[in-house]
N, C-alpha and C positions, 0 to 999 in steps of 0.2 A: 466707345464705351466709356463713361465717366468712371473715374477712380473713387468717387465718392460712394456713399452706400448704395449698394445694388440689392435689389430685392430678389431672392432666388426663384425668382421666376423659374498483310491485312488478312488482312488475310490470315490472321491468327486469333485465337479466342481473346476477347478483352481481358486484359490483366487488371487487378485491383490497383487502384492508385495508392502510393504511399501517403501517409498522414503526416502532416507537418506539425501537429499539435504535440506539446510536451505532455507526457502522461501524468506528470505531477502538477500540472497547472489547470486550474479551472478557468475556462474562458469566461471573460466578463461579457454579460448580456449585450447584444449589439443595439437593443433599443436604448439602454441607458447611455451607451456611447454615442448614439445618435442624439439624444436629448442634450447631452453635455456639449456636443458640437454646435447645435443650433443656439444654445444659450451663449456660447462663446461668439458665435456669429454676430449676434445682436450687440455684443460688447465690443466688436471690432478686434477680438483676439484671434487673429488669423492662424497662427501657428497651432493654437489649441484646436481650432476648427479642423485643421488638416490632420493632425495627430489622431483625434478621436474619430473623425469620419472615416479615415483610411482604416483604423482599427475595427470600426464597425462593419465596413465592407469585408475585411479579411475574416473576422469572427463569424460573420454570416456564412461566408463560403466554407469556412472550416466546419462549422456545424452541419452543413449539408453534406460535406464529404464524410464526416464521422458517421452520420445516421446511415448513409448509404453503405459505407464500409462495414458497419457493424451488422446490418441486415444481410449483406451478402456473405460474409464469412460464417455468420450464424446459420444461414440457410445451407451452407455447404457442410457445416458440422452436425446439422440435425435433419438430414434428408429423410423423407418418408419411404416407406416400403419394407422396412425391417420389422419382424414381428417382436412382440413384447418379449423380453428375455426369459421371463418366468414361465411362459407357455411352452411346455415341451411336448405335450400331446394334444391331438385334437379331441375336444369334448363337445358334447351336445350344447347348442345355444352358445357357442364360443364368440358369435358376432359381437355381443356386448363386451366381452373381454377384449376382443381385438380393438374395439372402440377406445378401451383404456390405453392401448398402445399408441393410437393415433393422438389422443390428447396428452399422453406423456410427452411426445414429440413436440407438440404445440407449447406446452409448458416449459420444456427445456429450451426451445428457441426463444420464448419471451424472456426467460431468465438470461439467457446468453445475451440477447439484445440489450436488455436493461443494465446488465453488469458492464458490457462493453462501452455503452454510451456514458454511464456514469463514471467510468474510470477515465474517459478522455475529455469529457466536457462538463462533468459535474451533475449534480441532481437535475432532472428534467424540468422541475418547476421553475427554475431560474431562467430557463430559455423559452418560456411561453410568451409569445409576442401577440400584441393586440392586432386586429385586422387592419386598423388605420396605419400603423408603423409598417406592417407588412406591405400595405398598398404602396406606401412611399417608396420602399426598396424595388417593388415591381416597376414603378414609374420612373426609377433611377434618379429620384430627387437628391440623394446624396452627393451626385455629381453636379448638381446645380450649385449647391453650397460650395463644393470644392473648387469649381471654376472661378468663382469670385474670389475665394481665399487665395489660390494660387496667383491669380492676377494681382492681387494686392502686394504680394511678396515678389513680383517680378519674375515668377516662374512661368514663362509664356508657354513652353511646350507642354507642361502639365496642365496648364489652364485650358489650352486648346483641346487637349485630349479628353478632359473632363466635360468641357462644353459640348464637343461633338458626340460623346457618349450619351449625354442627357438628351441632345436634340434628336438623335437617331429614333429614340423611343418616344418623342414628343415633337413630331414634325410640325405641328400647328403653334408651336410656342413662338410667338413673333419676337419676343425680347431675345431669346437665345439665338434665333436666325440672325438678328441684327448684330449680336455680340460675334458670332462666327464671320459675318461679312466684315466686321471691324478688325478681327484677328488676321483676316486674309491680306488686309492692307498694311499690317505692321511689319517692320523689318525684323528679320530674325526668325520669322515663322515660316516653317517648311511644310510642303503638302504632307509629308509623311507624319507630321504631328496630329494631323486629324484622324485620330485612331478611334476604334470601338473597343473600349477597355472591358466590356461585357460580352464580347463576341464569343460564341462557342468555338473551341479549337477545331472542331470537324467542319464547322461552317466557314471559317477563315481559310482552311485548306481547300475546301471545295471551291469557293469563289476565287482563290489564286489559281486553281487548276483550270477554271473556266477561261480566265484571262489568257493564260499560256495557250490553252486550246485553241481560242480564237485568233491568236497570233501564229498559230501553226508551230508553236514550240512544244512539240509533243513529248520530248523527253522530260522537260520540266513538268509538263501538265501530268505525266504519269506519277512522278514523285509526289505531287500534291494530291492527286486523286486516291492514291494508295494510302497516304497518310490520313486523308479525309475518311476513308472506310474504316481504318483501324480506330480513329477516334470517335466515330460514329458509334461503333459497338460499345466502347467504354462509356460514352455518354448515355447510350440506351440502357446498359446495365445499371448505371446510377439512377436514371429516371425511373425505371421500373421498381428499383429498390425503395425509393422515396414514395412510391404509390402505397406502400404498405403501412399507412399511418391510421389514424383514428376514423371511425365511421362519421361521415358528414351527414348530419340530420337535416340539413337544408332549412334553416330558419327555425320556425316554430314546430316542425314536424316531430321533434323529440317528445313533445308533450303528449302527442296522440299515438306514438309509435308503440305497438304492442305485438310482439312475435315470439314464438317458441325458439328453442335452441337452434334447431336446423333452419328455420326461416331466417332468423337473425344472422346466422353464419352465411347463408345464401346471399342475403342482402349485401352484407359487408364484402364478401368475396367478389361478387359481381361489380361492386363499386371499384374494388381494387383492379379487377381485369379491364374494366372500362378505361380506368386511368392508365393502365399499362399500354393498352392499345392507343390511346392518345398521345403516347410518347413519340410516335412516328410524325405526328403533326407538329408537336412542340420543337422536335429536332429539325424539322424541315422549315422552321420559321426564322426570320432574321429581322432585327429592328431595321426600320425604314422601309420594309416591303409589307404591303397591306395583307397579302396572302402567303401561305407557305408554298414552297416549290412543289410543283406537282410531281408525283412519281419520284420522290427525292432519292431514295436509296437505290432503286433500279437504275436510275439515270447515271450513277457513278460508273456502272459496268458498261453502259453504253458508250460513254466518253472513253473509258479505259481500253475497250476492244478496238475502237478505231485509232486511239493513240498508239497501242502496241502494233497495230497493222502498220501504221505509218512509220513506225520505228523498226519494222521488219522483225518483230518479236512475235512470231505467229503462234507459238505454242501458248504464251500468255494471252494472246488475242482469242484463241479458242477457249480457254478457261473463262475469260470474262464474258464471251458470247453465250457459253453454256450457262453461266451464272445468271446473266440477264434473262435467259429463257425459262429459269425457274420461277420468275415472276410473271412473264408473259409468253407462255409456251406456244402461242399461235401467232406471235409477232412475225409478219411475213418477211420484212427486210432482214432481221436478225437471223432468221431461219435460212435465208439465201446466203447471208454471209457464212454461217456455219457450214452449209453445204459446199461452199467455195473452199473454205479452209480444210474440210474433210477430203475433198477431192485432190488438193494439193499435198496435204501432209498425213492424211489418214484419219479414220474415224476416232480411234482411241488414243490420240496423241494427248489429250489433256481432259480432266473432268471438272465439273463445277466446284466452286470453292465450298468445302464442308461446313464452315461455320455459317455461311449464308443459308445453306440448305437447312441447317438446324434451326436458324432463327425463323425461317418460313414455317417449317413444321410446328414449332412452338406457337407462332402467331395464329396458325390456322386451327389448332386445338383450342385456343383461347376464344377464337371467334365462334367455334362450334358451341362451346359452353354459353357464351353470351347470347348466341341466337336461340339456344335452348331455353335459357332464362327468359328471353323476350317472348317466346312462344308460349310458355307454361305460366310464367309468373307475371308477365307484362312488364318486365324490367327493360326500359328502352335501350337499345344499342344501335348507334349509327356508325357503320364500318367506315374508318377513316381512309382505308387503302383502296386504290383503284385496281389492284391486281389480284384481289381475292376471287378464286373461281365461284362461278354462279352457284354450283351445287353445294357450297358451304351453307347457304341460306336454306332453311326448310322451305318445302314446296309451298306450304300454305302462306308463309310469309312473302314468298316471291309473288304469288298470285295476289295477295293483299296489297303489295306495294305497286304491282301493275295497275290494280283497280284504283289506288290512291292517286297514281300518276294521272290516270285518265280523268278522274274527278277534279284533280287540281287544274288540269288544262281547261276543263269546261268551266270551273269556277273563275279561272283567269279571264276567260272570254266574257263571261257574265259581268265580272267586275269591270272590265273595260268598257262594256256597254253602259253599265250603271254609272261609271265615273263621267261619261259624256252627258247623261241625263243631269247628273248633279251639277256639272258645270253650267248647263243651261238653267237649272233652277237657281243656282248662285247668282248668275247674271241677272236674272229676273229679280231676285230678292235684293240685290244691291241697289236696284232702281227705287225700291221703296224701303229702304233700311232706315231704322230709327236709331237714336242715340242709345248707347249702351246703358245709360243711367235709367232709361225708361224700361228696359228689360230686366235689369236687377233692381228691384224695388227696395230701397233701404228704409229702415225705420220699423221693422217687425218687432214683435214682443221679445224682451230679453230673458224670459221664462223664470228667472230667478230675482227675487226682491233685493238681494244684496248686491247685485252687479249694477254699477253705476256708468251711465253714459258720459264719456269725457269730451271726445272731439268727433265731429262729423267729417264726411268727405269734403265738404266746402271748406271747413277750417283746416283741412290736411291738403288743400290744393290739389285735389284730383277727384276721381270717381272710384266707387267701391272701396272706400277707406273708412275705417272707424277705429277709434281708441276707447277701449272699455277698461274698467277697474273694479276691484272688489270680488274677483272670482274665488279667492281663497281666504279662509279665516285665519286668525292669528294661530290657533292650535294646529290647523292643517300646515301652516307655514313652518311651524316648529317641527312637525312630522316630517316634511320634505327636506328640511335642513338636516335632520338626523339621518335621513336616507342618504343624502349627499355625502355627509361626513363619513358614513360607514362603508359606502359602496362606490362613490363616484371615482372614476379613474383620471389622473391628470392627462390633459390632452385628448381625451375621448371626444370624437366629433370634430377635432381640430387636426386630423392627420397625425395624431400623436404628439403634437407640439404643446407643451404646457403653457407657453407665452406666445401664442400665435400672432397677436396684434401689437403688443408692445412688451418691452422687458420689465415693465413696472407692475404687471399683475399677472397671476397665473390662473388657468382655467381647469376645472375638472368637471366631468359630466358623466351621466349615465342614461341609457336608453330604457324604455319599458321592458324590452326583452331581457335585458341584462338584470334588471331590478327583480323580475319575475324568477330568473334563474337563481339569484342570490337568495330570494325569498325561499325558494324550494330547498336550496341547500342550507338554509337556517343561518346565513350570514347576516340577513336583515329580516325584521319582522315581515310577514307576508302581507300584513294589512298596510304597510307602507308602500309596498309595490302596488297594491290594489288602489291606494289613494292616488298614486301617480297616474295609474291608468284612468281612473274615474275623472280626475281633473282635466285630462286630455279629452275624454269623451264629453265633458261638460262644455268645453270650448267648442267642440264641433257642433254640438246640438244648438248652442246659442247663436254661432254664425249662420247655421242653416236657417234659424228662425229670423235673425235680424235682417238678413238680405233676402228672405223669402225665396230661396233657391228652389227651382223647379226640379233639380235632380240631386241625388245624395252627394254629400260632401265626404271625401276620404282623405286620410292622413297620409303624407309621405312617410313621416316619422315624428315622434315626440322625444324630446331631449331636455333632461334637467341638468342645468349648468350652474356651477358655483364659481364665481370670479373673485379671487382674493387679492387684495393689495399686497405687493411685497414691501414690507416695512422700510428697508434700506434704500428703496428706489422711488420714493415719492417726493423728494426735494426738487424745487424749481420746475414743477409741472404746470402747464397751462393748457393741456389738451384734455379732451373729453374721452380719451381712451377708445372704448369700442362702440361706435354709433350703432343704434338699432337700425336695421334695414331689412328690405323685403327678400333678399337672398336669391333674386332671379338672375343675378349677373355678379361678376366680380369687379368692383370699382377700382380703376387705376386713375388716381387723382391727377398724377402729373400729365397724363395723356387725355384727361377729361373723357375717358372711355369706360364702359361697363361691359366686360368680357363675359360672354355666356359659355362657361366651361366649369366642370366640376372643381370644388364642391357646390357650386351654386345649382339650384334645381330649378331649370327654366321652365319645367312643367307645373310648378307650384304656384297656386293662385292664392292661397290664404296661409298664414302663418301664425302660429303662437309661439311665444318664448316664455319658458319658465326659468327664472334666474334668481339665485341667492347671491347677493354681493356682500363682500366682507370688507369692511373698513375699520382698520385698527382693531379694537376688541369687541365690537358689537356687529350684528348682522342686520341688514336691512333687506327684507325679502318682499318682492312684489311681482305679480304676474302682469306680463305685458302682452297684449294680444293684438297682432297686426294683420291688417288686410291691405296688401300692397302699400305699405307705409313708406312714404318718402324718406330718403336717407337723412334729410336735415332734421328729422324729429328723433328724439332719443328718450328711452325709458331709463331713468336713473334712480 
């Protein structure tokens, strides 16, 4: 790896974790720390990269802990079930009064959570993170920057750990694979340096237990499996608490959502229960493994009962066998094991672990509610657990699922037959195929008099290419510029990076959806958001007409981007900054390759770009509409 510039390519109830944040210190938002680290990266300021990126990771983890901690302690302090203190006698129609007691608890819990979080991490508004930045942390991008920075200051053990942490979540990242191969050949690098810094504690213990179990070191396996179970329930408690967030409207649905009090409460609570049920999948997943471990929690007790048996600790073996049978009461082998233990030691020697029994009972109650909502309201629920008893699902749903499976099997068979027919048709079609240019007939009407034809496919050295100008008037240009200045976010659409292509300019952008949201909130004029949408629709109609498309053209997304030159970084520049390109792959100039991975949209055929560029004190705004435009052409 070159040292030059590298592109960052138990058995007891779970206890609350102590918080390490100082109650008098407001945590700095981790998205700002991330941005500062990225800017320092492009300046080659490696210590600043390390300090800010490590702080960003710590602050993100601290915010997660605080939110979980506050929700858990507030739930314990404001449990439901107690009557309203002012109601001393039963009165006719008391149901509505009892409702007041319920909502009193709701409001007390909300106040408790808000106060707790504000005291520990500051006002909630400063920790609102964009989806792009959140995605970067989910993809472990900070560790990509850290591995380079640590390598630059010769901290190889930390560089290796960061590189390995990133690669486990991005196994197709070829550059990082090469970096890890390079590290393995370096002197001073140990195998134990290849850590996963983001590994769940319970998963690390579970995997260690499996290693010792496989080598017949049953005593050590017991220690790790017991620790894994204890850590699992702590992680499950945290995961479930974090599900109690805002309602997810799923894209544009909030614009059409209309529900009364109880329906909206049902929708939100079912979404929370769905999330809580999914915690078992999240906790059974580990980076580098495509699928979560099957039957993850029950398998701990299977391993433990056999490990205890081989360690001649039969009472604990019985306890774990009975616990496993809570999940799978009909499992033949475990029932045989239990019968053997009972014959040797007695039936009542040990009981199943209470906390596990409580966990199962709570999960089954949640499943019953979710299935009820599925049956009555049509709120989809897919049970993530293999151990759920069949009778938990309502009979009608079971019959429907059986019919669906039979239908799916029949459809699969029909699709197989159809695919064979299609293959035959394709083979015949290939024999008489024509050039794609004859199928897509360029040169259709442009629909609007002010749109000017600039370059054709031939001039652009390819097919299905065109460069058009004049889509937008000066007045509309100024309106979009005002929209960008008022509402565009730095790094929006660029994974939260304000300077994604070079340190000499910054990018800020806004999507149609965000523009509409800001318009509804009164942040920007609604007519500006409408203009943004109308211009996107105008492009779509013109492209459909010009290429005489036989099928409708749909957008992946529309994005208004403002690029501003950074005054102090314009000296001695001879580059063209950000070339206009088709975005169907990521160009790696050094390797002469174009990699098809996000954020490139490999399924996108037509692309429009709306960009306002700032140079010194004036704006030059122009619309550039691209149809598979070759990277060598630029809109400036």
